[in-house]
N, C-alpha and C positions, 0 to 999 in steps of 0.2 A: 405131290403125294406119291408115296411108294406105290409102284404099279400093281404089285400083287395085292396090296391092301385095297387099292382102288377097285380092282376087279371083284374082290370079295364083297365090298360094299354095294357095288352094282348088282351083284347076285342077290343081295338082301333087299333090293328094290330102291336103292338110293339114286336120286337124280343129282348129278354133279354139274357144276359150272366152274371152270377155272381151277379144278382140283379141290373144290369145296362142296360138301354135301348141302344142297339147297333144301331138300325135303325127301320124304319117303312116300310121296304120292298124295299126301293130304295135309298140307301145312296148317290149315285151320284146326284140324283135330289134333295135330302135334302140339300146337300152341296151347290148346285147351288142356292137353295132358301135362304140359310143362307147368301149367298153373295149378292143376288139381291132383295130378297123379305122379308117377315116377317115370322119368324119361332118360333115355340113353342117347348121347350125342357123340358123333365123331367131331373132333376139334381141329380139323385140318385148316380152318381159317387162321390158325396159329402155326408158326414155325419155331424151331429151336436152334440156338447157337450154342456150341460147346466151347468153353474156354478152359484150356488145360495147360499143364506145365507147372513146374515147381514154384513159379512166382505168380500163378494165376490169382491167388487170394489177394496179395498186395496190389496187383494190377487193377483188379476190380474195385478194391477198397478206395483207390485213388480216383475213381471215375463215377461211381454210382451214389445215389442219394441215401442208401441204407447201409448198415454196417454188415458187410459181407461175412465178417467173422462169426456172425450169429447163424449163418447157414451151416447146418450139420446133417448128419445121417438121419436125424429125426426132425429136422426143421427146415421148412421152406420160407421164403419171404417175398414180399412185393418190393420193387425198387424202380428207380427211374434213371435214365441218362438225360442230363440237361445240357443246354448250351451255356456259354459263359455268362449270359444274362439271366440264368436261372430258369429259362423256359424249357419245357419238357420236349425232348426229341423222341422218347420212347418210354412206355411203361412195360414192366416185365414181371413175370413170376419166375423165381429162381430156386432151384434145388441142386443137389449134387449127388453124384454117384462115384464109383471107383475111378472113373476116367476124368473127372473134373466137375466144373460148374455148368449147369444147363440153364440157359436164359430163354424163356418162352415169351414171344412177342408176336404181333400180327405178321403173317407171312409176307405181306407187301413191303414190310420194313426190314426184313431179315438181311438182305444184301446191303442195303444202305447202312444199317447199323453195324454189320460186320466190317464194312470198309471204314466206318468211322472209328470203331474200336481199334482196328488194325493200325490206324495212323499213330496211335499212342504206344504201340508195342516197342518200337525202336530196338534196343538190345535186351529187353526183358525176355526171360525164358518162359514164353507164353505162346500158345497156338490157339487160333480162333477158327472154327470150322462150322459150316452149316450142317447140322445133323437132322434137319427136318424130315428127310426121307427114311431115317433110321429109327426114329421114335414115333410111336403112335400115341396120341393123347385122346382119352375118352372122358366125357363128362357124364356123371350120374347124379341126378337130382330128384328129390321127392321123398315122401314119407317112408317108402320101403328101401331107400338107398342104403342106409346103414346095415339093415338086416341082410340084404343081398350081398353086400361086400364082405360082411362078417362070415357068411357061409363060404365065400370063395377064398378069402385071404386070411381069415382068423382075426387076430387082434387088429383094431383100427386106431388111427390117431384120434385123440380126444378133444383137441383144441384147434381153433382156426390156424392154418398154415403149418400145423404139425404133420408129420408123415410117417408111414411105416413102409418098409421095403421087404420084398421077398425075392426069391431067385428069378421070378418072372416079371414083376412089376413093382412100382412104388405107388402108394395111394396117398394123396394129399387131401386133407379136410379143408374145404373152403368156407364152410358154414355149418349150421346145424344139420341141414339135410342135403348139402352139396359137396361132391367129391370129384377130384380128378384122378384118373388112373393113367400113368405113363408106362409104356411097355415097348418092347422090341416088336417090330412088325411080325415076326414069326409067331409070337404068342397072341397077338391081337385078335385073330378070328375066334379062337377058343374062348377067350374072355368075353368077347362080344356075344357069341351064341349063348353062353351061360347066362349072362345078365339079361339078354333080350327075351328070355323065357318069361320074365316077370316085369320087364320095363319096356316102355313104348319107345321104339326108335324114332328119333326126331332130328330135324335138320339144324344147321348152324344158327339159323335165325332164332331158334328156341333158346339156345345157350346164350346168344347175344342178349336176348330179352331178359334172361335170368341174371346176367351180369348187370344189366341196367337196374333191375329191381333191387339188386343187392347194393347198388350205389358204387360199383367198381368201374372206374373210367378206363378206357382203352384208347391210347393215343394212336391215331391213324394218319396217313399222309396229309389229309386236309387240315389236321389240327396240330401238326408239329410246330413247335416254337410259338404256340399261342397262349399257354398257361404256365405260370409258376405252380409248383406242386400244391400249394395251399388253395389255389383257385379250384383245383380238381379234387379237393378233400383228401389229398394223398397223405397228409400228415395225420388225418383222423383215422384212416384205415391201416396205418402202420407202414407206410411206404417211405418214410423219411426218419433218419436218426440225426438228432441235433447235437449229439455228443461226440460223433466221430470226427475225423480230420477233414482236410480240405478235399473238394472235388469240384469239377466245373460248375459254376453258378452258386457255390455253397454260401458265399458272403451275402448274396442277394436273398437267397432262401432264408438264411438265418436272420437277416435284418428284417425281413417281412414278418418273421415269427415273433421277434422280440422288440422291435422298434417301430415297425410300420403299422399301417392300418389297412387291412385287406378290404378292397372295394368290391371284389367279385368273388362269388362262391358258387359251387356246383349244387344244383337242385334236381330232384326227380319231378317230372311233369308228364301229363298226358295231353295229347292233341287229338281231338275227335275226328278231324278230316282235313281236307285241303291238300296241298302239295305234300308229297312224301318227304319228310324231313331227312336231311343228309348231314353227316358230320361236317362242320365248318359253316353251316348255314347261319346267317346273321339273324339276330333277334332284336325286336324294337319295342319300346315302351314310351308312353306319353311324356315322361319326364326328361327324355333325352333329345327332344326337338329334332327328330328325324335321324339322329345319329344312332348307330347300333348300341344297344345296351347289353349285348351278350352274344353267345355263340352256342350252337348245338355241338356237344362233344360226342355223344353216341345216340343212335336212334334204332328202334326195332318195331315191327308190327306187334300190336298188343292182342292178346286173346279177346275175342268179342268185338274187334274192330278198333280203328284208330291206331295211334302210335304212342309208345312210351319213349321218353327221351331223358338223357342227362344233359342239363343245360347250365352252362356257366354264365351267370347273370349278375349285373350290378345288384348288390345287396339292397340298396335303396329302392331299386325298381321292383325287385321281388317283394319287398315288404309293403309297398304302398301303391303299386300301379299294375295294370294289366300288361302282360308281355305277349308279343305276337311273333309268329314265324314269318320271316322273309320280308315283311313290310309292316308299317303301322296298322294296315288293314288286314293283315294275314290272320291265319288261324290262331286262336288264343291258347296259350299254355295254361293248363289247369294243374297247378302245383299240388303235389301229393305229400303225405307225411314222409319225412326222410327215413331211410332204412337204418340210420344210426344217429345218435345225438350230434348236433353241430355246435361248435363253439359259439 
């Protein structure tokens, strides 16, 4: 995290661990605000890679699951980097500015993915740099989010993954009441102070919970190479383009879409208690005779207690059996209505 920005957040009451805001003194009340009111979150759990150069577009087009040509001055997109077997190495939110393409992904993966992308550069006129300390990302979510941002920036993007840019920041609409603001560290304190007058400052766990409730998966180190995009509903939320050219794993992803039968799918679930779920934790159900029937993709503490998770589970197990965390006798997953229609 940018040191000046870190010091500013600490002055606002933020408690940090590993450069990530954990809370502002009262996580339960922050989670309640995330559920019912408008919250303002620092998103330093994510980092940013900048891909620049005159061949940056074709370079990324050959590597990512989405059509990078659709990223424009008014359009962001979700995409993934996959291995040759079609398994996801990283999920990312992508937008561009005058300097090139910006790839936002979990901070623990930034250096790994930077090195992975660099392996493909060869003689291409492309530069890949970690811009995590240059760019501050803020999340604003809740019923007052649009009004607050309109006062500050004027016209706002109207559809998911559309964006508007000013001289100080770009605003990306993530959903009906969820936005991300990306800005330079020098502008971030003023933006934060203006929004915090009417929004509840909240820790990273609140934004992670909002992502889960929105059904947006985030690949983390324990879940790398575990899911093809369809298992994580990535084709449903617009992270895969099936008409673009080749990229690593493209044949397998396309075959799954058109010729295969998907056996696992990602579902939203709640767990009342027991061990704290972690990404990568195994899931079990009676139909699998002791073998794992799925895996936790993402997990966060839920307002009011317990945990909400995104779980990739055997479709047959989800439809007809109870699913448990960690062992056949572990805490039961209570499946929730999906945040979007599933195929």
